[in-house]
N, C-alpha and C positions, 0 to 999 in steps of 0.2 A: 571507422570502426571503434565502437565503444567496448572498452575494456573494465570489466568489474573485478577489483582483486582488492581485498581489505584483509587486515591482520585477524581480523574476528569473524565472527557470523553473524548474521541477522538473527533477530530473536524471532522465535515462534508463537504466535498467538494462538493458544488452544481456546477450544469451543466453551471450557467453562473459566476461563480468565475474565476476571469482572474489572482488572485496574487497566482499563483501556489508556488512559492519560501516561500512565507510566510506560506503557508499551510503545505508545506513539512517540514518546521523548527518546527513548532508546532506538527505535528503529531510525528516527530522524537523525540522532547521533551517528548511528552507524552509515548513513547515507550521505551525509556530511563528506566523509573521506574518500568517497568514491569520484572517479573523474579529476583524479590529482588535485583533491581536496575542493573542487568546483560544485561537488554535490550531484543530485540527479535531478533531470529533467522530470517533468509528471508523468511521460511515457514510461520512462526507467523505472519510476517509484511505483507505479501502479505494477508493473512485469514484476519487480523484485517482490512488492507486497504480497501478490497472489501466491509466492512460494513459502510466504511465512505464516499462511492462515491454515486452519483445522477445522474441520466440522462444518456446523452452521456457519460460522464465520467466512469460510470459503464460499459456501451456498449463496450467502447474501453478496458477497463480491461479485460471485458470477452473475447474478441476477443484475446488479447494477451496471456491470460492465457489458454485457450483452445488450441490455436496454439502449445504453449510451451509444453503443457501437451501431446498432441499427438505427439510430435516430442520427447518426454522423456527429455526435458529440465529443465522442473519442477523437476524433479527427480535427474538429474545429474547437473544441475548448476542453484539451486533456486536463488542465488544471481545475476546471468545474468539475469533471469527473472525477478526479482525486478527492477533491473537499466532498463531493456525493458519498464516495466508498467510505471515507474516514466518518462521515455523520452516519452512515448505516451501521459502522462498526461500534461508533459510540451508543446508538441505539440499544444495542445488545447488552450492554453491562448490567442491566437490571435484571 
């Protein structure tokens, strides 16, 4: 069983936030303290990231997630899926 308990909250990425790099740093800072300081594995990070997205950011996440899951990539290469999701989010900063 995996337990997530952190002394803080994961940051929210709203639809119109443009500073993806700062958000990503803050998100990873929070993720490092989970699992007794071991950080999250890619599936855990994907799961938590989804709860932190709003608006079109969540829509892009869902499209990338669903496409990857239907192709078996989520099972076979979760780190690749996570990298794809971050790239999609980064592409929305303009």
